N, C-alpha and C positions, 0 to 999 in steps of 0.2 A: 618427543617432536617426531611427528609420522614422515617419511620419506614422501615427494612433493614429485607428481609427474604431470610432464606440459605436453599435451598432443598435439600435433602438429596440423591436424586434419580428423575426417569422421573415424576413418578407417583403425586411427592410431588410439581414438577413444573405444572403439570394440574391441582392441587388442589388449588395452589395459583391464578391462571390464573383464573380458575371459581369462585374463592374467590372473585376476584377483580370485575369481573363481578357484581357478584350477589349484593356486596355493592356499587358500581359504583364508582368504585376506578381506577386511571391509576397506571404503573408501569414505571420504568426504568431499563433496562436489563443492566447487568455488568457483565464483568468477572472478569480480574484484575486491569480494570478501566486505562488502559492504552492508550485506545484511547476516554476516557470520555470526554477531552475538545475540539474536533471535534465534529462540527454540531451545530444546534441550543440550548442553555440550557436546561437543564433538568427541566421540570412543574410537576412532578409526585407526585403521594401518597404515593407509596412505592418502595422502590428499591429490584429488583430482582437479589442476588447475586449470581452468577451461580459458584462461584470458588470451592465449596465446591463438585461441581459435577465434579470430576475429576479421570483420568485413562485410560491407554490404554486398549480398550476391545479387540483387535482383532491386530496382526500383521503377516500376512504373506511374510516375505520377499523373497520368490521364485516369488511368487504372485503378488509381487508390491501393496501390498494393507495395508493399515492400518484404524483401526476403533480406534474411544476413544471420549470419553466424551467430551460434549463442553467444559465446563472451566477444562482439561487438559493444565498446562502450555506448550507452546510451545517450551521452552529449556528442558522440560523433554521428549518429542516427537524427537528432534533433537540430543539428547544423545542417545538415543535408535537407532535412524537411522543410526547416526554414529557407532555406533557398529559394523554394519553389511555392512557399504561401502556405506550408502546410505543416502537420501537426501529430503527435501520438494524443489523440483525443482523452485516455482516459488518466493522463496526467500524472506520469509514475514520479513517487516520489522520491527525495534524496536524503538518505537516510543519515548522510555526514555528519549534520550538525548534531541528532539526538544521542549521538556516539563518542562527539567529540572529535572525530578524525576528519580529515581531509581525502577520504576513498572517493571523492566524487560520488555521482550519481549511480553508478555503478553498470551493470551491462544489461542488453536487452531479453539474454534467457533468466538472467536474474529478478528481474521484474515481472516475466511472465511466468517463474517456478513460483514466485510469491505472489502473485495474483493482486499486485498493490497498484489502488488506486487513488486518485487525489481528487481532488470539490468536485470534477466536472462529472462524477459519478451519478452523478444523481439525473443528470442529463444525457450523459452518452455512454453512461453502463461501464462496467468493471472491465479491467484487462480484461479476462477471458472473453468478453464478448467481442474483442478485436483480433483474437487468434486465430488466424486462416487454416495454417499450418504447421506440420512440425516433423522433425526427421531425429529420431533419437535410440539412443542402445538400451535395453531394458537389463535389469539387471542378471539375464539370463546370457548377455552378452550378444544378444541379437538384434541386429538394424532393423527398426520397422520406420515407415512413413505413414502419416494420418494427415487428411485435411487435402488442400492444393493450394492454389496462386490464383483462385479468384474469390471474391468477394462473396457469390451465389455458388455454396461448396456443399453437396447434401450426398455426397457418395461415401458409404462404411459408415464404421464406427467414429463419432465424434471425439477422438481422443484428445484433443487440442484441451478442451473442457477440463479433463482429466489430468492431465501434466499443470495446468493453472493451479496453483495454490498446495503442489503437492510437494514442494519445498526439496527436491532433486530427491525423493525417496523412492520414486518408482523407475525412474529413467534418466539417462544422462541426455540430455535435447543437445544437438550440434547444430542444428537450424533453422531460424522459425520463420513462417510468416505472418506477418499482421495488416488492419487496415488501416489507413491511413485517411485523414481528413484536410480539407480547406482549416487555414487557421484564420480565426475571426480579424476584421480590417482593424478591430477596436472594442474596446469595453469599457469600462465604468462599473464603480461601486455604488451603492446608495445606504449609505449609513444611517442606524436608527440608535440614537445615544438612551442610554440609564434605563434598558428595561431589566427586569429581573428575569430568568431562565425560561420560567413557565408561557410569560407575557410574548419573549422572545421568540418561543418555540411556535406560538399561537400566528403571531406576524410571520413567519418563516412558511407557514402552513400555508397560511393565505397567502402570500406570494406565490408559492409553488403550485397552488390550484388555481392560480389568475394566466392569462394570457398572455403576461409578460414574457417568458420563454427563461426563467433564470436561472444560471447556470451554474450557479455557487450561494450557498447559504449557510452561513457562519453565526455562531454568538460566543462572543470572549467578553466574561465577568471583567470589572475593572482590573482586580490584580494582576491578570494574564494579559488585557490589553496591553498592558505599559510595556511588557517584552516583546511587542511587534514591532520590528524594524522598519516603520513604513510612516513615516512623517506624523503627518497630521492627523492620522485616525485616533493617536493614543489620546487619553483624556475619559475615563470614566468604562461603563460597560457599552460595547457597541455592539450591535446587528449587522451586519453587513450580506447586502444581496449584490449579486454580479449579474451583469447584462452583459450579451458580446454578441457582435457583429456588424453587419455595416451601419456606417454613421449615422445615418436617415434614419435608421431601425431603432438603433440604440439610444437615438434621441428621444422618439419617439416613444420606446416603451416606456424609459425613464420617466417621461410626464405621466404617463398611466401606472404607475409602482409610486410614484410621489404619492397621488391621489389615496392610492391605496393603502398608503402605509402611513398617511399623515395623522389620523388619529390613534397611534400607536404611542408617538411620541416626536421629540425633536428630529429633524433629518438635515443630514450633510450629504455631499457626493464627492466622491474622486476622481482625478484625473486618468488618463490611462497608464499611465508609471507609475503612479503610487496605487492604482489597482492591480496591477501587475506584482508588484513587488508585496503587496499586502497577500493576493492567494498563494505566491509563491511560500510564503513563510505557513499559512495554513496548511499548504500540501508538505512540507516538509517538519511541520511541527514545531517549527521556530521557538514558539515561548517556552518548550521544555527541552532546548538544547543542551548538550551536556556542557556547556561553557556559557552558561546564562548569568542572570542577575545574583543569585544565589551565590555563596562562596562554593568554588570549583570543587570541593571535595565532599560536600553536599549531594548538588546536583548530580554526578557523575553517580550517587550511589541511590539517588530518588528511582523508585519505581515508577514504572512509565506503561501502564495499560491503553488497548484500545480495544473498546467495548462497541458492538453493534444490536440497536435494539430500535422498536419503532418510536419514528420520533414523538409519538403522543406519549410515550412513559419515560422521555431521558429526562425529564426535570425532576421526574420522581423518584429514577434510577439515584440520579446525583445526590438528590436530598438524603437519600438511604446512608450515602457513602459521606457526604457533610456531616450527619449528624452524629458520625461514629469515631472519623479520623480528621486529620490534618491533611486537606489535600487541595488539589489546584485544579481545574476545570476548564475543558472548553468544547465548545460543540460545531461539530461541520454535518454535511447532508441533513440540512435544515432540521437536526437535533437527531439524526439517527445515526450518526458515529459521535461516540464521546472517548476524548484524551483527558487521560486524568493523571497527576504525578502525583507519588503517598511518598510520603518521609519515609527510612530504612526500616524494617523491619524482618524478623526471622524470615516471613513467608511475604514478603512482600505486599502483603493485604490479601492476600489471595481468598482467605475464610471469607473476608468482608466484601470484594466482588463477586462471589461465585454465588453467596449469599443474598447477594442485589441482583444477580442476574435471573436467580430461580424465584426472585419475587416478582420481576419487573417482566422477563423475557427476554432474548437474545444471546450475545455470547461475548466474552471475553478473554483475551488474549494479553499475554505477558509479553512486552516487547523490549524492556529494558530493566533489569537486575543482575545480580554478582553470578558468576557461574554456578557457585555453591545453590545459590537459593534455585536458580534453574534447573538444579539437577533433582532439588528435592520436593519441588511440587510440579502439578500439569500447567505448562507453559500454554498450550492448546486447549481449546475448550474441553472439557472433559464429554466424552460418548458415551451415552445409553449402553446396555449390553449388547443389543442388537445391530447398532450401527458400528459400535467397536468389532463387532464379527464380520460384519460387511466389509469393513477398512483393512480387517487383515486379510480378508480374501482377495481382495484387490491386489494387496501389497504380494501375497503369496504368487498370484498369476502373474506379476511383472518381476518380482524381485523375491523368489523362492527360498534364496538362503541368505537375505539379508546383508547383500553384499553394499547396496547405496543408503547414506545418510542414516544408517540404524539407530534408532532411539530418538531421532531429530524431534520429532513432531510428539509421540508418546513413546513410553518405555514398552520395550519388548517389540514396537510395530516398525 
């Protein structure tokens, strides 16, 4: 068990990294630990716990800008925004369900470090697209700032984009500035029942190409739909399309969408309450929660993969997997994001998944598997030699001695 350091402020973080450098030690960076089981298992001398680095430092609702310390709970930020009818438009997922814990949705620093985005990504963009500024400490023990506190910021290098998705391997973020957006007045979800995956992707593609301004598009086969805790939605395969905005606009766009989707099959719609519950379940991958309908022992061991691909190839990818293994699948982002739960195996199905990705394009990340499996295989998408060399140069620029989260994403990097 490594020693745990709990810095009180950014200066403490800088001192902690400098001390680790001087002593030749490595550090695991954590907030609430909600995503701690994603990636290769940590093998660090120290744990830098940023949960004490908490609090909103600036919030200007009129300017749609918020700054907070990296360890600030997402729940606290979301409650503050809700009071002003605003939101984090990238819909960061709560990982607690898929790991069977009660850690909550995590911290704002963790959400940006992992670049996690929910169903609304198809309309509002990824987490990194809302990342305006950062203050951080590099693996050299040097504090740096990038970006600013305005939505239109074009000065200097946009290091925020580099920090998003780096999983704490480049620098320890201490304070972040993000763009926030108005919260929709209401929402409704149109359901199409009984479609096969290929038909569903065709329907979702048509909806996304229309003027209906769809903000969520997902397809759940029958065996997955029954796992969604959203009342009337369960009952056979469902394809779901979300509309958000002012009530008159949602009502008119719903009429347009129903007319467009009627040739595809039986239609139904949900009220706002059911719709919000459903999309929260999609965001948090609730159908594959660690404590789901399957026996807990099996569910906890079932490998969970997150695959991004072109929506037009989603059904093809899933068919390759389904023909070779027992798998449960559902689709988000109009078919561009595929979640797969595979029965336990020595490699979590990595050879099969990587082969299907090679055939259809995209990339796959192992989200849940035992530590022994995560230590033995590539958890994040393997890189070709030229990209791996670039990754190593970036890592060496920020953290030349490998102090921060060593080997979390790729062995030796």
